C-alpha positions in Angstrom: -0.1 -0.1 0.5 1.1 3.3 -1.2 0.9 6.1 1.8 0.1 9.4 1.0 2.8 12.0 0.8 2.6 13.7 5.1 3.0 10.2 5.8 6.7 9.4 4.3 9.7 9.6 7.5 9.0 7.3 10.6 7.2 4.2 10.7 3.0 5.2 10.8 1.6 4.2 13.6 -2.5 3.3 14.2 -4.7 6.2 13.0 -6.2 8.2 16.2 -9.5 9.7 16.2 -8.0 13.1 16.8 -4.7 13.2 14.2 -6.1 13.6 11.1 -3.8 10.6 9.4 -1.1 11.9 10.2 2.1 9.8 11.6 3.2 11.0 14.6 7.2 11.5 15.5 6.3 12.5 18.6 6.5 8.7 20.6 9.1 7.5 17.8 11.8 10.2 18.2 14.7 10.6 20.4 14.0 14.4 21.9 16.9 16.0 20.4 15.7 15.1 16.8 12.5 16.1 17.7 14.0 19.8 18.7 16.3 19.4 15.4 13.0 18.9 13.7 11.2 22.0 14.8 14.6 24.0 14.8 15.2 23.1 10.8 11.6 22.7 9.7 10.3 24.7 6.6 6.8 26.5 7.4 4.9 25.1 4.1 1.6 26.4 4.8 -1.4 27.6 7.4 -3.1 24.4 8.5 -5.6 26.6 10.7 -5.7 29.2 13.7 -6.7 29.0 17.1 -8.3 32.4 18.2 -10.5 32.7 20.9 -10.2 35.2 24.0 -7.2 33.5 25.6 -5.3 31.5 22.7 -4.3 33.4 19.4 -1.8 30.1 17.7 -1.1 29.5 14.1 -1.1 25.9 13.7 1.3 25.5 10.6 2.1 22.5 8.1 6.2 22.1 8.0 8.5 19.7 6.4 12.0 18.4 7.0 13.3 15.9 4.6 10.2 14.5 3.4 8.9 14.2 6.8 5.7 16.6 7.0 4.4 17.2 10.1 1.7 20.4 11.9 3.5 22.3 15.1 1.7 25.2 16.8 3.2 28.8 16.9 2.4 30.9 19.6 3.6 34.8 20.0 1.1 36.1 23.1 3.7 37.9 25.3 1.1 40.3 28.1 3.4 42.9 29.5 4.0 43.1 33.0 2.3 45.6 35.7 4.4 47.0 38.2 1.2 47.9 40.1 0.3 43.9 39.8 3.2 41.8 40.0 1.6 38.7 41.4 -0.9 39.0 38.5 -0.2 35.9 36.0 0.4 37.1 32.8 0.1 34.8 29.1 3.5 34.2 27.9 5.2 32.1 24.9 7.9 32.3 27.3 6.4 30.4 30.1 5.8 27.3 28.0 8.6 27.1 26.7 10.4 27.4 30.5 7.0 24.4 31.4 8.7 22.2 28.9 12.4 22.8 30.6 11.2 22.7 33.8 9.2 19.7 33.0 12.4 18.2 31.6 14.5 18.8 34.5 11.8 16.8 36.6 12.0 13.8 34.2 8.7 14.0 33.3 8.1 14.1 29.9 4.3 16.0 30.5 5.3 18.3 28.0 5.9 18.4 24.0 9.7 19.3 22.8 9.5 23.2 22.5 11.3 25.6 21.1 11.7 29.5 20.5 11.9 30.5 17.0 11.1 33.6 14.7 8.3 33.6 11.8 8.2 36.1 9.8 10.4 38.4 12.2 8.2 37.5 15.0 9.8 35.2 17.6 7.6 32.4 19.8 7.7 29.3 20.6 6.9 26.5 18.9 6.0 23.4 19.5 5.0 19.8 17.6 0.9 18.7 17.8 0.7 15.4 19.5 -1.5 13.7 16.6 -1.9 10.7 18.5 -3.5 12.6 21.3 -6.7 12.7 22.5 -8.4 15.7 24.3 -10.1 15.5 27.7 -12.9 16.7 25.3 -13.1 13.6 23.4 -12.5 11.7 26.0 -15.7 12.6 28.0 -17.6 12.2 24.4 -16.6 8.5 24.6 -17.3 7.9 28.0 -13.7 6.7 28.3 -12.3 10.1 30.7 -13.5 8.5 34.3 -11.7 4.4 33.6 -8.4 6.9 32.1 -8.6 9.3 35.0 -8.3 5.8 37.3 -5.7 3.7 35.6 -4.2 7.3 35.4 -4.4 8.1 39.4 -0.5 8.8 39.7 0.1 10.6 36.5 -2.9 12.3 36.8 -1.2 13.6 40.5 2.0 14.3 39.6 0.6 16.2 36.4 -2.0 18.4 38.9 1.5 19.0 41.2 3.1 20.2 38.3 0.6 22.6 37.4 0.5 24.4 40.7 3.8 24.2 40.9 4.3 26.3 37.9 0.8 28.2 39.1 -1.2 27.5 35.5 -4.5 29.3 35.7 -7.4 28.8 33.6 -5.7 25.2 32.2 -8.1 25.1 28.7 -10.1 21.8 28.8 -9.2 20.9 25.3 -5.4 21.3 26.0 -5.1 18.4 28.3 -4.1 15.5 26.3 -3.8 11.9 26.4 -1.5 9.6 24.4 -3.7 6.5 24.8 -1.2 4.0 23.4 2.1 4.9 25.5 -0.4 6.2 28.5 1.2 9.7 28.2 -0.5 12.9 29.5 1.0 15.9 27.6 -0.1 19.6 28.7 -0.4 21.5 25.6 -1.0 24.7 26.7 0.8 26.3 30.0 1.2 29.8 28.8 -0.3 31.1 31.7 1.4 31.6 35.1 4.3 31.6 36.7 3.3 34.3 39.1 5.3 36.3 41.6 3.4 34.5 44.1 5.0 31.5 46.7 1.2 30.3 47.7 -0.4 27.8 45.7 -3.2 27.9 44.4 -6.2 27.4 46.0 -7.8 25.5 43.0 -5.3 22.9 43.6 -5.4 22.3 47.4 -6.8 19.1 48.9 -9.7 21.3 51.1 -11.0 22.6 47.5 -13.4 19.4 47.1 -15.6 21.7 44.0 -12.1 21.9 42.1 -11.4 19.0 39.7 -7.8 20.5 39.8 -7.2 19.5 43.4 -4.3 17.8 44.7 -5.8 14.5 45.8 -3.3 12.4 46.5 1.1 12.7 47.1 3.1 12.7 44.3 5.1 10.3 43.3 8.3 9.4 45.3 10.1 10.0 42.3 9.4 13.5 41.4 9.2 14.7 44.8 13.2 13.7 44.8 13.7 16.0 41.6 11.7 18.4 43.1 13.7 18.4 46.5 16.8 18.4 44.1 15.7 22.2 42.5 17.9 24.4 42.5 18.1 28.0 42.4 21.4 27.8 40.4 20.1 25.4 38.0 17.0 26.8 37.5 18.1 30.8 37.0 21.1 28.7 34.2 18.0 27.1 32.2 15.5 29.3 32.8 17.4 32.1 31.4 15.4 35.1 29.5 12.4 33.0 30.0 11.0 33.6 33.7 12.7 36.7 36.1 14.3 36.0 39.5 11.1 37.0 41.0 9.5 34.0 38.9 11.9 31.5 39.9 12.5 32.6 43.6 8.5 32.2 43.8 8.3 28.6 41.9 11.0 27.5 44.5 8.7 28.7 47.2 5.2 26.7 45.9 7.9 23.9 45.5 8.7 23.7 49.0 4.4 23.9 50.0 3.8 21.4 47.1 6.2 19.4 48.8 4.5 19.8 52.4 1.0 19.1 50.9 1.9 15.6 50.0 4.0 14.5 52.6 0.6 15.5 54.3 -1.2 12.1 52.7 1.4 10.1 54.1 0.1 11.1 57.3 -3.3 10.6 56.8 
């Protein structure tokens, strides 16, 4: 059987409901090759534009070495207000910071992402997870609760990660799942990283009405990786992405997140 041009490249895995018939390199290539693809891929067209009150993302068709994929480009950059230092802003730099932090924690929860200029505009460029399905789709198919239970530890770690980054208004369709790999992906983490060291109320165990609340301890390995984070390491990895104040606030939230996780063990 001859595959259409967009399927050329790595072996094609089964088509998923939201994959639109494309091969997925996200699950098949090493991270360094994925990042290299993002750096070198040529823009060949616009697939779609996601534009609403919260987002302004262009989905481009790109090609490199005969492999066509889709990438999301986001150049949103809300400016800091000196009168509102605790405000959570939506900035493309935050998504890149989230990716780098996820790698420091070895969470593998944010798709590969780089900073790149397109038409002289700088923004974040991320691979579209073609074979992933989002939360609304899982709910419509009656599968959400099952995966929530089966992946309860992965879900707890994902919620802890969002609390650490102080993420606000994480949109339901930006929470995705690679079902075959049983891997959670967060594809919009642009709004967060305030200068507050407090954990948002929506993540605290006491706020029972919140779907993002922390309900169980973090995995021991994630706790260890959180403990190993240092100010020096974060400032090196997140230079030009986060301010020193944002990094200090993140470390403050780290400490409180570990306290919350430890409190579950005493119950």
